[in-house]
C-alpha positions in Angstrom: 59.6 47.3 158.9 60.8 48.9 155.8 61.2 47.5 152.2 64.9 48.3 152.5 65.3 44.8 154.2 64.1 43.0 151.0 66.0 43.0 147.7 65.1 41.4 144.4 66.3 37.9 144.5 65.9 37.4 148.2 64.2 34.1 149.3 61.3 34.8 151.5 58.5 32.9 153.3 54.9 34.2 154.0 54.3 34.3 157.7 50.7 33.1 157.9 50.8 30.7 155.0 53.0 27.9 153.8 54.3 29.8 150.8 57.9 30.3 150.0 59.2 32.4 147.0 61.6 34.8 145.6 61.3 38.6 145.7 60.7 40.0 142.1 59.6 43.5 142.9 59.8 46.0 145.7 57.5 49.1 145.8 56.7 51.2 148.9 55.5 48.7 151.5 54.5 46.1 148.9 56.7 43.1 148.1 55.9 41.1 145.0 57.2 37.5 145.0 57.2 34.6 142.6 56.2 31.5 144.6 57.8 28.1 144.2 54.7 27.1 142.3 55.2 29.9 139.9 52.6 32.2 141.0 53.2 36.0 141.3 51.8 37.4 144.5 52.0 40.8 146.4 52.4 41.1 150.2 52.9 43.8 152.7 56.4 44.0 154.3 55.1 42.8 157.6 53.7 39.5 156.0 57.0 38.2 154.9 60.2 37.0 156.4 63.4 36.6 154.7 64.9 33.2 154.6 68.7 33.3 155.3 71.2 30.7 154.7 73.3 29.9 157.7 76.3 31.8 156.1 74.2 34.8 155.9 73.1 35.0 159.5 75.9 37.2 160.5 74.5 39.9 158.1 71.3 40.3 160.3 70.6 43.9 161.3 71.1 43.8 165.1 69.1 47.0 165.6 66.0 45.4 164.3 66.3 41.9 166.0 68.8 41.3 168.7 68.5 44.6 170.5 64.8 44.3 170.9 65.1 40.8 172.4 66.3 40.5 176.0 68.7 37.5 175.8 69.9 35.8 178.9 73.6 35.0 178.9 73.2 32.2 181.5 71.4 29.2 180.5 68.2 28.6 182.4 68.1 26.1 185.1 66.2 22.9 184.6 63.1 23.0 186.8 62.6 20.1 189.0 59.3 18.5 188.1 57.8 16.3 190.8 57.3 12.7 189.7 54.4 10.9 191.2 54.6 7.2 191.6 51.4 5.2 191.7 50.9 3.0 194.7 49.3 0.3 192.3 51.4 -1.3 189.8 49.8 -1.1 186.3 49.5 -4.7 185.0 47.9 -5.8 181.9 44.7 -7.8 182.2 45.2 -11.5 181.4 43.6 -12.4 178.1 42.8 -16.0 177.1 42.1 -16.8 173.4 39.5 -19.7 173.3 39.7 -20.1 169.6 40.4 -23.8 169.0 43.4 -23.2 166.7 45.1 -21.5 169.7 44.4 -24.4 172.0 45.4 -27.5 169.9 47.9 -28.1 167.2 45.6 -29.5 164.6 41.8 -29.2 165.1 41.1 -31.3 161.9 38.8 -34.2 162.4 37.4 -33.0 165.7 33.6 -32.7 166.2 32.0 -29.5 167.2 31.3 -31.2 170.6 34.9 -32.0 171.1 36.0 -28.4 170.2 33.4 -26.9 172.5 34.4 -29.2 175.4 38.1 -28.3 175.0 37.2 -24.6 174.9 35.0 -24.7 178.0 37.4 -26.8 180.0 40.2 -24.4 179.2 38.1 -21.5 180.3 37.2 -23.3 183.5 40.8 -23.9 184.4 41.7 -20.2 183.8 38.8 -19.1 185.9 39.9 -21.4 188.9 43.5 -20.2 188.5 42.4 -16.6 188.6 40.3 -17.2 191.7 43.1 -19.0 193.5 45.6 -16.3 192.7 43.3 -13.5 193.4 43.4 -11.9 190.0 40.8 -9.2 189.8 39.9 -9.3 186.2 40.5 -11.6 183.1 39.2 -11.5 179.5 38.1 -14.4 177.4 38.4 -14.0 173.6 35.7 -16.2 172.1 35.0 -14.6 168.8 31.6 -13.9 167.3 30.7 -16.9 165.2 27.3 -18.4 165.8 27.5 -17.5 169.5 27.6 -21.1 170.9 30.8 -20.7 172.9 29.7 -17.3 174.3 26.4 -18.9 175.5 28.4 -21.8 177.1 30.6 -19.3 178.8 27.6 -17.2 180.0 26.0 -20.4 181.4 29.2 -21.5 183.2 29.9 -18.1 184.6 26.5 -17.9 186.1 27.3 -20.9 188.2 30.4 -19.4 189.9 29.9 -17.2 193.0 31.5 -13.8 193.4 31.9 -13.3 189.6 30.4 -10.7 187.5 30.9 -10.5 183.8 30.0 -8.3 180.8 31.0 -7.8 177.2 34.6 -6.6 176.9 35.8 -3.2 175.6 34.2 -3.0 172.1 37.0 -0.8 170.8 39.6 -3.4 171.6 37.8 -6.7 171.1 34.6 -6.0 169.1 31.8 -8.2 170.1 34.1 -11.3 170.5 35.2 -11.2 174.0 33.9 -11.3 177.6 35.4 -9.5 180.7 35.2 -11.3 184.0 35.6 -9.5 187.4 36.2 -11.4 190.6 34.8 -10.0 193.8 37.5 -10.6 196.3 36.6 -11.5 199.9 37.8 -8.8 202.4 37.9 -11.3 205.4 
């Protein structure tokens, strides 16, 4: 490239940096620009690109650009990309929030025993429903608290056959959820 492409007053951009500016000096292969931030910097010709307005695009020197590029006159055909369909339908895992304010309209006046009884009975109903409907996995959101509900759930889950359970995904639930897997009979 030669410095003839750049004139004082041309808007330019530095190729390898996020710097724009205006040409203030041209000497040999060095172009001096004043950046939009007011700094004066010098670059080689091959480090700058002229910023053209759309009305100036027809003034581009064809010998430097378009002749060197092989341009197809026909638009390229869209390639057919194979789409793979999964045999299994991705379904969300059922989540059941056992916080008392999610189970009753107004928990005021309820004793801790009453609250725990409602929470465990709700969990038991959801477990039995999941077993009847062959749901492979569910999540109980119990919260962290003092751990009383989690301990009750663990005790209850140990009494069910063909169930395994563990703490649910930490990134999604923190320490306040348990994931239950149902081992399905293959008879």
